Biopython code that builds the backbone (N, CA, C, O; Angstrom):
import numpy as np
from Bio.PDB.StructureBuilder import StructureBuilder

atoms = [
    (1, "MET", "N", (0.836, -1.167, 0.000)),
    (1, "MET", "CA", (0.000, 0.000, 0.000)),
    (1, "MET", "C", (0.887, 1.238, 0.000)),
    (1, "MET", "O", (1.879, 1.305, 0.726)),
    (2, "GLY", "N", (0.526, 2.197, -0.805)),
    (2, "GLY", "CA", (1.304, 3.429, -0.887)),
    (2, "GLY", "C", (0.504, 4.607, -0.379)),
    (2, "GLY", "O", (-0.674, 4.497, -0.039)),
    (3, "THR", "N", (1.167, 5.707, -0.341)),
    (3, "THR", "CA", (0.529, 6.947, 0.087)),
    (3, "THR", "C", (0.279, 7.804, -1.132)),
    (3, "THR", "O", (1.166, 7.976, -1.968)),
    (4, "THR", "N", (-0.900, 8.333, -1.236)),
    (4, "THR", "CA", (-1.230, 9.205, -2.353)),
    (4, "THR", "C", (-1.075, 10.650, -1.923)),
    (4, "THR", "O", (-1.614, 11.066, -0.898)),
    (5, "VAL", "N", (-0.342, 11.402, -2.704)),
    (5, "VAL", "CA", (-0.123, 12.807, -2.396)),
    (5, "VAL", "C", (-0.659, 13.626, -3.544)),
    (5, "VAL", "O", (-0.315, 13.382, -4.701)),
    (6, "LYS", "N", (-1.497, 14.593, -3.237)),
    (6, "LYS", "CA", (-2.033, 15.479, -4.255)),
    (6, "LYS", "C", (-1.241, 16.763, -4.286)),
    (6, "LYS", "O", (-0.777, 17.255, -3.258)),
    (7, "LYS", "N", (-1.097, 17.284, -5.455)),
    (7, "LYS", "CA", (-0.423, 18.568, -5.600)),
    (7, "LYS", "C", (-1.375, 19.667, -5.141)),
    (7, "LYS", "O", (-2.530, 19.728, -5.563)),
    (8, "ARG", "N", (-0.863, 20.535, -4.264)),
    (8, "ARG", "CA", (-1.698, 21.637, -3.764)),
    (8, "ARG", "C", (-1.714, 22.769, -4.766)),
    (8, "ARG", "O", (-0.712, 23.063, -5.418)),
    (9, "LYS", "N", (-2.865, 23.393, -4.874)),
    (9, "LYS", "CA", (-2.944, 24.596, -5.689)),
    (9, "LYS", "C", (-2.337, 25.738, -4.897)),
    (9, "LYS", "O", (-2.600, 25.889, -3.704)),
    (10, "LEU", "N", (-1.538, 26.526, -5.557)),
    (10, "LEU", "CA", (-0.952, 27.683, -4.904)),
    (10, "LEU", "C", (-1.965, 28.808, -4.870)),
    (10, "LEU", "O", (-2.660, 29.070, -5.851)),
    (11, "ARG", "N", (-2.038, 29.463, -3.737)),
    (11, "ARG", "CA", (-2.934, 30.607, -3.619)),
    (11, "ARG", "C", (-2.271, 31.823, -4.226)),
    (11, "ARG", "O", (-1.046, 31.945, -4.242)),
    (12, "SER", "N", (-3.078, 32.692, -4.709)),
    (12, "SER", "CA", (-2.501, 33.919, -5.252)),
    (12, "SER", "C", (-1.954, 34.749, -4.102)),
    (12, "SER", "O", (-2.538, 34.748, -3.018)),
    (13, "PRO", "N", (-0.848, 35.457, -4.306)),
    (13, "PRO", "CA", (-0.262, 36.271, -3.236)),
    (13, "PRO", "C", (-1.238, 37.302, -2.691)),
    (13, "PRO", "O", (-1.178, 37.655, -1.513)),
    (14, "ARG", "N", (-2.121, 37.777, -3.527)),
    (14, "ARG", "CA", (-3.086, 38.795, -3.087)),
    (14, "ARG", "C", (-4.021, 38.237, -2.021)),
    (14, "ARG", "O", (-4.268, 38.890, -1.008)),
    (15, "LYS", "N", (-4.538, 37.039, -2.244)),
    (15, "LYS", "CA", (-5.427, 36.421, -1.262)),
    (15, "LYS", "C", (-4.660, 36.099, 0.016)),
    (15, "LYS", "O", (-5.152, 36.324, 1.122)),
    (16, "SER", "N", (-3.468, 35.576, -0.147)),
    (16, "SER", "CA", (-2.657, 35.219, 1.005)),
    (16, "SER", "C", (-2.342, 36.452, 1.849)),
    (16, "SER", "O", (-2.440, 36.399, 3.075)),
    (17, "ASN", "N", (-1.973, 37.535, 1.227)),
    (17, "ASN", "CA", (-1.679, 38.765, 1.948)),
    (17, "ASN", "C", (-2.917, 39.303, 2.642)),
    (17, "ASN", "O", (-2.828, 39.795, 3.767)),
    (18, "PHE", "N", (-4.052, 39.219, 2.003)),
    (18, "PHE", "CA", (-5.298, 39.692, 2.597)),
    (18, "PHE", "C", (-5.636, 38.883, 3.844)),
    (18, "PHE", "O", (-5.994, 39.447, 4.878)),
    (19, "ALA", "N", (-5.523, 37.568, 3.744)),
    (19, "ALA", "CA", (-5.830, 36.711, 4.892)),
    (19, "ALA", "C", (-4.856, 36.970, 6.033)),
    (19, "ALA", "O", (-5.258, 37.029, 7.196)),
    (20, "GLY", "N", (-3.591, 37.124, 5.708)),
    (20, "GLY", "CA", (-2.597, 37.421, 6.733)),
    (20, "GLY", "C", (-2.856, 38.750, 7.408)),
    (20, "GLY", "O", (-2.737, 38.871, 8.627)),
    (21, "LYS", "N", (-3.210, 39.742, 6.619)),
    (21, "LYS", "CA", (-3.499, 41.068, 7.174)),
    (21, "LYS", "C", (-4.749, 41.015, 8.049)),
    (21, "LYS", "O", (-4.794, 41.647, 9.104)),
    (22, "LEU", "N", (-5.745, 40.278, 7.623)),
    (22, "LEU", "CA", (-6.969, 40.151, 8.401)),
    (22, "LEU", "C", (-6.685, 39.497, 9.753)),
    (22, "LEU", "O", (-7.178, 39.954, 10.784)),
    (23, "LEU", "N", (-5.889, 38.430, 9.743)),
    (23, "LEU", "CA", (-5.535, 37.776, 11.006)),
    (23, "LEU", "C", (-4.732, 38.709, 11.902)),
    (23, "LEU", "O", (-4.912, 38.720, 13.119)),
    (24, "GLU", "N", (-3.847, 39.491, 11.294)),
    (24, "GLU", "CA", (-3.056, 40.451, 12.068)),
    (24, "GLU", "C", (-3.951, 41.500, 12.725)),
    (24, "GLU", "O", (-3.746, 41.851, 13.887)),
    (25, "LEU", "N", (-4.929, 41.994, 11.996)),
    (25, "LEU", "CA", (-5.847, 42.986, 12.553)),
    (25, "LEU", "C", (-6.681, 42.413, 13.694)),
    (25, "LEU", "O", (-6.938, 43.092, 14.688)),
    (26, "ILE", "N", (-7.097, 41.168, 13.546)),
    (26, "ILE", "CA", (-7.879, 40.521, 14.602)),
    (26, "ILE", "C", (-7.011, 40.337, 15.847)),
    (26, "ILE", "O", (-7.456, 40.611, 16.962)),
    (27, "ALA", "N", (-5.785, 39.877, 15.659)),
    (27, "ALA", "CA", (-4.895, 39.618, 16.790)),
    (27, "ALA", "C", (-4.488, 40.898, 17.506)),
    (27, "ALA", "O", (-4.263, 40.883, 18.716)),
    (28, "MET", "N", (-4.390, 41.996, 16.783)),
    (28, "MET", "CA", (-3.965, 43.258, 17.398)),
    (28, "MET", "C", (-4.911, 43.683, 18.515)),
    (28, "MET", "O", (-4.490, 44.353, 19.458)),
    (29, "ARG", "N", (-6.148, 43.313, 18.424)),
    (29, "ARG", "CA", (-7.122, 43.690, 19.441)),
    (29, "ARG", "C", (-6.878, 42.933, 20.745)),
    (29, "ARG", "O", (-7.111, 43.464, 21.831)),
    (30, "HIS", "N", (-6.415, 41.710, 20.633)),
    (30, "HIS", "CA", (-6.270, 40.864, 21.808)),
    (30, "HIS", "C", (-4.994, 41.142, 22.600)),
    (30, "HIS", "O", (-4.974, 40.952, 23.816)),
    (31, "VAL", "N", (-3.952, 41.581, 21.946)),
    (31, "VAL", "CA", (-2.682, 41.787, 22.640)),
    (31, "VAL", "C", (-2.783, 42.893, 23.691)),
    (31, "VAL", "O", (-2.368, 42.671, 24.828)),
    (32, "PRO", "N", (-3.316, 44.076, 23.365)),
    (32, "PRO", "CA", (-3.439, 45.096, 24.419)),
    (32, "PRO", "C", (-4.315, 44.651, 25.586)),
    (32, "PRO", "O", (-4.033, 44.983, 26.738)),
    (33, "GLN", "N", (-5.371, 43.904, 25.292)),
    (33, "GLN", "CA", (-6.227, 43.400, 26.363)),
    (33, "GLN", "C", (-5.465, 42.412, 27.241)),
    (33, "GLN", "O", (-5.593, 42.437, 28.465)),
    (34, "ALA", "N", (-4.677, 41.549, 26.619)),
    (34, "ALA", "CA", (-3.889, 40.580, 27.378)),
    (34, "ALA", "C", (-2.825, 41.286, 28.217)),
    (34, "ALA", "O", (-2.576, 40.897, 29.358)),
    (35, "LEU", "N", (-2.203, 42.317, 27.661)),
    (35, "LEU", "CA", (-1.223, 43.097, 28.414)),
    (35, "LEU", "C", (-1.864, 43.762, 29.622)),
    (35, "LEU", "O", (-1.283, 43.791, 30.708)),
    (36, "TYR", "N", (-3.051, 44.291, 29.430)),
    (36, "TYR", "CA", (-3.774, 44.945, 30.529)),
    (36, "TYR", "C", (-4.059, 43.941, 31.655)),
    (36, "TYR", "O", (-3.823, 44.236, 32.826)),
    (37, "VAL", "N", (-4.557, 42.778, 31.300)),
    (37, "VAL", "CA", (-4.870, 41.755, 32.305)),
    (37, "VAL", "C", (-3.602, 41.327, 33.039)),
    (37, "VAL", "O", (-3.605, 41.200, 34.263)),
    (38, "ALA", "N", (-2.521, 41.104, 32.295)),
    (38, "ALA", "CA", (-1.260, 40.699, 32.915)),
    (38, "ALA", "C", (-0.742, 41.785, 33.854)),
    (38, "ALA", "O", (-0.196, 41.476, 34.914)),
    (39, "ALA", "N", (-0.906, 43.047, 33.480)),
    (39, "ALA", "CA", (-0.459, 44.152, 34.337)),
    (39, "ALA", "C", (-1.289, 44.236, 35.605)),
    (39, "ALA", "O", (-0.739, 44.401, 36.694)),
    (40, "VAL", "N", (-2.596, 44.125, 35.482)),
    (40, "VAL", "CA", (-3.483, 44.200, 36.642)),
    (40, "VAL", "C", (-3.196, 43.054, 37.619)),
    (40, "VAL", "O", (-3.233, 43.243, 38.835)),
    (41, "LEU", "N", (-2.911, 41.868, 37.077)),
    (41, "LEU", "CA", (-2.638, 40.707, 37.929)),
    (41, "LEU", "C", (-1.210, 40.708, 38.492)),
    (41, "LEU", "O", (-0.907, 39.941, 39.406)),
    (42, "GLY", "N", (-0.345, 41.554, 37.959)),
    (42, "GLY", "CA", (1.036, 41.609, 38.442)),
    (42, "GLY", "C", (1.883, 40.433, 37.988)),
    (42, "GLY", "O", (2.765, 39.977, 38.715)),
    (43, "ILE", "N", (1.615, 39.945, 36.788)),
    (43, "ILE", "CA", (2.329, 38.777, 36.265)),
    (43, "ILE", "C", (3.834, 39.043, 36.174)),
    (43, "ILE", "O", (4.631, 38.177, 36.533)),
    (44, "ALA", "N", (4.229, 40.214, 35.706)),
    (44, "ALA", "CA", (5.663, 40.520, 35.551)),
    (44, "ALA", "C", (6.394, 40.419, 36.886)),
    (44, "ALA", "O", (7.510, 39.903, 36.946)),
    (45, "ASP", "N", (5.778, 40.903, 37.941)),
    (45, "ASP", "CA", (6.404, 40.825, 39.263)),
    (45, "ASP", "C", (6.550, 39.376, 39.728)),
    (45, "ASP", "O", (7.531, 39.017, 40.379)),
    (46, "LEU", "N", (5.560, 38.552, 39.383)),
    (46, "LEU", "CA", (5.570, 37.156, 39.823)),
    (46, "LEU", "C", (6.622, 36.313, 39.095)),
    (46, "LEU", "O", (7.125, 35.335, 39.649)),
    (47, "ILE", "N", (6.955, 36.690, 37.859)),
    (47, "ILE", "CA", (7.924, 35.901, 37.089)),
    (47, "ILE", "C", (9.274, 36.600, 36.964)),
    (47, "ILE", "O", (10.144, 36.137, 36.225)),
    (48, "ALA", "N", (9.454, 37.706, 37.676)),
    (48, "ALA", "CA", (10.695, 38.478, 37.555)),
    (48, "ALA", "C", (11.924, 37.676, 37.960)),
    (48, "ALA", "O", (12.956, 37.761, 37.294)),
    (49, "LYS", "N", (11.839, 36.912, 39.017)),
    (49, "LYS", "CA", (13.000, 36.186, 39.527)),
    (49, "LYS", "C", (13.040, 34.731, 39.098)),
    (49, "LYS", "O", (14.113, 34.136, 39.001)),
    (50, "GLN", "N", (11.862, 34.150, 38.839)),
    (50, "GLN", "CA", (11.811, 32.723, 38.504)),
    (50, "GLN", "C", (10.611, 32.441, 37.616)),
    (50, "GLN", "O", (9.528, 32.989, 37.821)),
    (51, "ALA", "N", (10.814, 31.588, 36.638)),
    (51, "ALA", "CA", (9.708, 31.182, 35.763)),
    (51, "ALA", "C", (8.683, 30.400, 36.569)),
    (51, "ALA", "O", (9.029, 29.663, 37.492)),
    (52, "LYS", "N", (7.435, 30.571, 36.210)),
    (52, "LYS", "CA", (6.342, 29.859, 36.873)),
    (52, "LYS", "C", (5.379, 29.340, 35.811)),
    (52, "LYS", "O", (5.261, 29.906, 34.725)),
    (53, "SER", "N", (4.706, 28.268, 36.146)),
    (53, "SER", "CA", (3.712, 27.720, 35.224)),
    (53, "SER", "C", (2.460, 28.575, 35.265)),
    (53, "SER", "O", (2.264, 29.376, 36.179)),
    (54, "SER", "N", (1.622, 28.393, 34.266)),
    (54, "SER", "CA", (0.369, 29.148, 34.244)),
    (54, "SER", "C", (-0.514, 28.758, 35.431)),
    (54, "SER", "O", (-1.248, 29.591, 35.963)),
    (55, "ALA", "N", (-0.441, 27.496, 35.843)),
    (55, "ALA", "CA", (-1.225, 27.051, 37.006)),
    (55, "ALA", "C", (-0.737, 27.739, 38.283)),
    (55, "ALA", "O", (-1.543, 28.150, 39.117)),
    (56, "GLU", "N", (0.586, 27.863, 38.433)),
    (56, "GLU", "CA", (1.138, 28.560, 39.605)),
    (56, "GLU", "C", (0.743, 30.031, 39.605)),
    (56, "GLU", "O", (0.406, 30.600, 40.643)),
    (57, "LEU", "N", (0.791, 30.634, 38.422)),
    (57, "LEU", "CA", (0.410, 32.049, 38.325)),
    (57, "LEU", "C", (-1.076, 32.240, 38.616)),
    (57, "LEU", "O", (-1.468, 33.213, 39.259)),
    (58, "ALA", "N", (-1.894, 31.312, 38.143)),
    (58, "ALA", "CA", (-3.333, 31.393, 38.403)),
    (58, "ALA", "C", (-3.611, 31.293, 39.897)),
    (58, "ALA", "O", (-4.439, 32.027, 40.437)),
    (59, "GLN", "N", (-2.915, 30.380, 40.554)),
    (59, "GLN", "CA", (-3.112, 30.226, 41.991)),
    (59, "GLN", "C", (-2.639, 31.478, 42.743)),
    (59, "GLN", "O", (-3.304, 31.933, 43.674)),
    (60, "ALA", "N", (-1.502, 32.027, 42.342)),
    (60, "ALA", "CA", (-0.954, 33.205, 43.018)),
    (60, "ALA", "C", (-1.813, 34.447, 42.817)),
    (60, "ALA", "O", (-1.837, 35.332, 43.673)),
    (61, "THR", "N", (-2.519, 34.517, 41.687)),
    (61, "THR", "CA", (-3.333, 35.700, 41.389)),
    (61, "THR", "C", (-4.815, 35.490, 41.675)),
    (61, "THR", "O", (-5.604, 36.433, 41.624)),
    (62, "GLY", "N", (-5.187, 34.247, 41.976)),
    (62, "GLY", "CA", (-6.595, 33.962, 42.214)),
    (62, "GLY", "C", (-7.431, 34.022, 40.952)),
    (62, "GLY", "O", (-8.621, 34.333, 40.999)),
    (63, "SER", "N", (-6.808, 33.724, 39.828)),
    (63, "SER", "CA", (-7.530, 33.774, 38.555)),
    (63, "SER", "C", (-7.820, 32.360, 38.049)),
    (63, "SER", "O", (-7.270, 31.385, 38.562)),
    (64, "HIS", "N", (-8.672, 32.259, 37.058)),
    (64, "HIS", "CA", (-9.068, 30.980, 36.473)),
    (64, "HIS", "C", (-7.891, 30.441, 35.652)),
    (64, "HIS", "O", (-7.397, 31.138, 34.766)),
    (65, "PRO", "N", (-7.431, 29.208, 35.929)),
    (65, "PRO", "CA", (-6.247, 28.674, 35.250)),
    (65, "PRO", "C", (-6.340, 28.627, 33.722)),
    (65, "PRO", "O", (-5.386, 28.986, 33.032)),
    (66, "ASP", "N", (-7.480, 28.188, 33.196)),
    (66, "ASP", "CA", (-7.624, 28.093, 31.739)),
    (66, "ASP", "C", (-7.623, 29.467, 31.080)),
    (66, "ASP", "O", (-7.005, 29.658, 30.032)),
    (67, "PHE", "N", (-8.307, 30.412, 31.686)),
    (67, "PHE", "CA", (-8.355, 31.763, 31.117)),
    (67, "PHE", "C", (-6.986, 32.426, 31.173)),
    (67, "PHE", "O", (-6.572, 33.083, 30.217)),
    (68, "LEU", "N", (-6.287, 32.256, 32.279)),
    (68, "LEU", "CA", (-4.955, 32.849, 32.391)),
    (68, "LEU", "C", (-4.003, 32.205, 31.392)),
    (68, "LEU", "O", (-3.158, 32.888, 30.814)),
    (69, "TYR", "N", (-4.132, 30.907, 31.186)),
    (69, "TYR", "CA", (-3.287, 30.225, 30.189)),
    (69, "TYR", "C", (-3.485, 30.852, 28.817)),
    (69, "TYR", "O", (-2.512, 31.071, 28.094)),
    (70, "ARG", "N", (-4.710, 31.140, 28.451)),
    (70, "ARG", "CA", (-4.991, 31.764, 27.146)),
    (70, "ARG", "C", (-4.383, 33.150, 27.050)),
    (70, "ARG", "O", (-3.854, 33.530, 26.005)),
    (71, "ILE", "N", (-4.455, 33.900, 28.129)),
    (71, "ILE", "CA", (-3.853, 35.233, 28.164)),
    (71, "ILE", "C", (-2.341, 35.122, 27.957)),
    (71, "ILE", "O", (-1.761, 35.851, 27.152)),
    (72, "LEU", "N", (-1.716, 34.210, 28.686)),
    (72, "LEU", "CA", (-0.271, 34.027, 28.574)),
    (72, "LEU", "C", (0.125, 33.535, 27.188)),
    (72, "LEU", "O", (1.145, 33.956, 26.642)),
    (73, "ARG", "N", (-0.673, 32.655, 26.630)),
    (73, "ARG", "CA", (-0.406, 32.150, 25.278)),
    (73, "ARG", "C", (-0.468, 33.278, 24.252)),
    (73, "ARG", "O", (0.329, 33.307, 23.314)),
    (74, "THR", "N", (-1.398, 34.194, 24.420)),
    (74, "THR", "CA", (-1.494, 35.360, 23.540)),
    (74, "THR", "C", (-0.233, 36.212, 23.640)),
    (74, "THR", "O", (0.284, 36.689, 22.629)),
    (75, "LEU", "N", (0.256, 36.401, 24.853)),
    (75, "LEU", "CA", (1.454, 37.212, 25.052)),
    (75, "LEU", "C", (2.706, 36.514, 24.530)),
    (75, "LEU", "O", (3.638, 37.180, 24.078)),
    (76, "VAL", "N", (2.739, 35.203, 24.584)),
    (76, "VAL", "CA", (3.852, 34.462, 23.999)),
    (76, "VAL", "C", (3.829, 34.615, 22.478)),
    (76, "VAL", "O", (4.868, 34.853, 21.863)),
    (77, "ALA", "N", (2.652, 34.481, 21.874)),
    (77, "ALA", "CA", (2.531, 34.617, 20.422)),
    (77, "ALA", "C", (2.912, 36.021, 19.953)),
    (77, "ALA", "O", (3.417, 36.190, 18.843)),
    (78, "ALA", "N", (2.671, 37.019, 20.790)),
    (78, "ALA", "CA", (3.009, 38.406, 20.445)),
    (78, "ALA", "C", (4.475, 38.721, 20.711)),
    (78, "ALA", "O", (4.954, 39.793, 20.343)),
    (79, "GLY", "N", (5.194, 37.796, 21.348)),
    (79, "GLY", "CA", (6.602, 38.014, 21.621)),
    (79, "GLY", "C", (6.876, 38.766, 22.907)),
    (79, "GLY", "O", (8.010, 39.177, 23.154)),
    (80, "VAL", "N", (5.856, 38.950, 23.729)),
    (80, "VAL", "CA", (6.012, 39.666, 24.995)),
    (80, "VAL", "C", (6.611, 38.742, 26.056)),
    (80, "VAL", "O", (7.465, 39.159, 26.838)),
    (81, "LEU", "N", (6.166, 37.505, 26.080)),
    (81, "LEU", "CA", (6.673, 36.504, 27.026)),
    (81, "LEU", "C", (7.300, 35.360, 26.241)),
    (81, "LEU", "O", (7.112, 35.240, 25.030)),
    (82, "ARG", "N", (8.048, 34.522, 26.954)),
    (82, "ARG", "CA", (8.664, 33.342, 26.333)),
    (82, "ARG", "C", (8.207, 32.115, 27.111)),
    (82, "ARG", "O", (8.167, 32.123, 28.342)),
    (83, "LYS", "N", (7.866, 31.070, 26.384)),
    (83, "LYS", "CA", (7.410, 29.833, 27.013)),
    (83, "LYS", "C", (8.602, 28.905, 27.200)),
    (83, "LYS", "O", (9.324, 28.611, 26.248)),
    (84, "ASP", "N", (8.804, 28.448, 28.427)),
    (84, "ASP", "CA", (9.827, 27.453, 28.731)),
    (84, "ASP", "C", (9.126, 26.134, 29.004)),
    (84, "ASP", "O", (7.993, 26.105, 29.486)),
    (85, "GLU", "N", (9.798, 25.067, 28.697)),
    (85, "GLU", "CA", (9.196, 23.749, 28.924)),
    (85, "GLU", "C", (9.300, 23.325, 30.339)),
    (85, "GLU", "O", (8.841, 22.239, 30.694)),
]
sb = StructureBuilder()
sb.init_structure("model")
sb.init_model(0)
sb.init_chain("A")
sb.init_seg("    ")
for serial, (resi, resn, name, xyz) in enumerate(atoms, 1):
    if name == "N":
        sb.init_residue(resn, " ", resi, " ")
    sb.init_atom(name, np.array(xyz, "f"), 0.0, 1.0, " ", f" {name:<3s}", serial, name[0])
structure = sb.get_structure()
C-alpha cells in the first residue's frame, strides 16, 4: 500500500496577503487586552526572579487557570513573554 499525495494549488499572493493582514488585525485587538490583564494581575512581578507555570500564576493571582493560560499564550505569540518547557 502506498501513500497518495495530491499537488496543492498555490494561492494567489493577493489572497494570502489579505488573509494574513486580516488575522493580524484581529490579533492586534487581543494583545493590548492581554497586556492589561497581565499588568493588573502583576504577572511581571511574579515571574521576575523565577519562571512559573500558568497554574502557579493562576493560583498566586486567584484567577481561572484556563483563562490565564490563554492570556499568557497570547502574550507568547506576540513576543512579549517566552514559554519554557
